[in-house]
C-alpha positions as CSV (number, residue, x, y, z in Angstrom):
1,X,5.6,-2.1,16.0
2,X,7.1,1.1,14.7
3,X,7.0,1.4,10.9
4,X,8.2,4.5,9.0
5,X,8.8,4.0,5.3
6,X,11.0,0.9,4.9
7,X,12.1,1.1,8.6
8,X,10.4,-1.4,10.9
9,X,11.2,-1.9,14.6
10,X,9.6,-4.7,16.5
11,X,7.7,-4.2,19.8
12,X,10.9,-5.5,21.5
13,X,13.0,-2.9,19.8
14,X,14.7,-5.1,17.2
15,X,15.5,-4.0,13.7
16,X,15.5,-6.5,10.8
17,X,19.2,-7.6,10.5
18,X,18.8,-8.4,6.8
19,X,17.3,-5.0,6.0
20,X,20.0,-3.2,8.0
21,X,22.8,-5.3,6.4
22,X,21.7,-4.0,3.0
23,X,21.7,-0.4,4.3
24,X,25.1,-0.7,6.0
25,X,26.6,-2.9,3.3
26,X,27.9,-5.3,6.0
27,X,26.5,-8.4,7.5
28,X,24.5,-7.5,10.7
29,X,23.9,-10.1,13.4
30,X,21.6,-8.0,15.5
31,X,20.3,-4.5,16.1
32,X,18.4,-3.2,19.1
33,X,16.9,0.2,19.8
34,X,17.8,1.9,23.2
35,X,16.7,5.2,24.7
36,X,19.2,8.1,24.5
37,X,19.4,10.4,27.5
38,X,19.4,14.1,26.7
39,X,20.2,13.9,23.0
40,X,17.6,15.2,20.6
41,X,15.5,18.2,20.1
42,X,12.0,19.4,20.5
43,X,10.8,18.3,17.1
44,X,11.4,14.5,17.3
45,X,12.5,11.5,19.2
46,X,16.1,10.0,19.3
47,X,17.1,6.5,19.9
48,X,20.4,4.7,20.0
49,X,20.7,1.6,17.9
50,X,23.2,-0.9,19.1
51,X,24.4,-3.0,16.2
52,X,26.5,-6.2,16.3
53,X,27.9,-7.4,13.0
54,X,28.4,-11.0,12.1
55,X,32.2,-10.7,12.8
56,X,31.5,-9.3,16.3
57,X,32.1,-5.6,15.6
58,X,29.9,-3.1,17.5
59,X,28.4,-0.1,15.6
60,X,26.4,2.7,17.2
61,X,23.7,4.4,15.2
62,X,21.3,7.1,16.0
63,X,17.6,6.9,14.9
64,X,15.7,10.2,14.7
65,X,12.0,10.0,14.1
66,X,9.1,12.5,14.1
67,X,7.4,13.1,17.5
68,X,4.7,10.6,17.2
69,X,2.2,12.6,19.2
70,X,2.8,15.8,17.2
71,X,2.4,14.7,13.6
72,X,0.2,17.7,12.8
73,X,2.9,20.0,14.0
74,X,5.4,18.1,11.8
75,X,3.2,18.6,8.8
76,X,2.7,22.3,9.5
77,X,6.4,23.0,10.0
78,X,7.6,20.7,7.2
79,X,9.9,18.8,9.6
80,X,10.2,15.8,7.1
81,X,12.6,18.1,5.2
82,X,15.4,16.9,7.5
83,X,15.1,13.4,6.1
84,X,15.2,14.8,2.6
85,X,18.3,16.8,3.5
86,X,20.1,13.6,4.6
87,X,19.0,11.8,1.5
88,X,19.7,14.4,-1.1
89,X,22.3,17.0,0.2
90,X,24.2,15.4,3.0
91,X,26.1,12.9,0.8
92,X,27.6,15.9,-1.1
93,X,29.0,17.5,2.1
94,X,31.8,14.9,2.5
95,X,32.1,14.4,6.2
96,X,30.6,17.6,7.6
97,X,27.5,15.8,8.9
98,X,27.0,12.3,10.2
99,X,26.8,9.5,7.6
100,X,23.3,8.5,7.0
101,X,22.4,4.9,6.0
102,X,18.6,5.5,5.7
103,X,16.3,8.4,5.5
104,X,12.6,8.7,4.8
105,X,10.4,11.9,4.9
106,X,6.8,12.4,3.9
107,X,5.7,16.0,3.8
108,X,2.0,15.0,3.6
109,X,1.9,12.9,6.7
110,X,4.8,14.5,8.6
111,X,6.5,11.2,9.1
112,X,10.3,11.1,9.1
113,X,13.1,8.7,10.0
114,X,16.8,9.3,9.8
115,X,19.2,6.4,10.7
116,X,22.7,7.8,10.9
117,X,26.1,7.2,12.6
118,X,26.1,8.1,16.2
119,X,29.0,10.5,17.0
120,X,29.4,9.5,20.6
121,X,32.7,11.4,21.2
122,X,31.4,14.7,19.8
123,X,29.8,17.7,21.5
124,X,26.2,18.3,20.4
125,X,26.3,21.7,18.6
126,X,23.3,23.0,20.6
127,X,25.3,23.3,23.8
128,X,27.0,26.3,22.3
129,X,23.7,28.2,22.3
130,X,23.9,28.5,26.1
131,X,21.7,27.6,29.1
132,X,18.7,29.4,27.6
133,X,18.3,26.7,24.9
134,X,15.7,24.2,26.0
135,X,18.0,21.3,25.0
136,X,20.5,22.6,27.6
137,X,18.1,22.8,30.6
138,X,19.5,20.5,33.4
139,X,22.7,19.9,31.4
140,X,26.2,20.5,32.8
141,X,27.4,22.7,29.9
142,X,30.9,23.2,31.4
143,X,31.5,19.5,31.4
144,X,30.2,19.0,27.9
145,X,32.4,21.7,26.4
146,X,35.6,21.0,28.3
147,X,37.1,19.2,25.2
148,X,35.5,21.4,22.6
């Protein structure tokens, strides 16, 4: 089981529907964690959360957590600040960043979790830093930036 703050994910990758319903302010039938190919950075792990609401709508969320094997690095670099950004500052930016329904950061332990909307039709900003950026290794940058 993965547990970070209030967030709990079962061994099978399920999120608690009642907990997520409260965070999304809509009735959730199910929510399952999936891997995300080539999205994410060097400081954490990304997962796609497939959510089905009680009325059958599908919602895609992104879950970003600390790199579990690198907690000491997370503490040293203060990487939990990202969760604090989404909790405290992002709501004031009115649409400039993905909407966040849950964030937790602990500067002492290095743990962080950010559960936010997944912007599937958008180009990740990192691609504009060129092929030298480690996030862009083995990525077809021309294809990703065609519509940008």
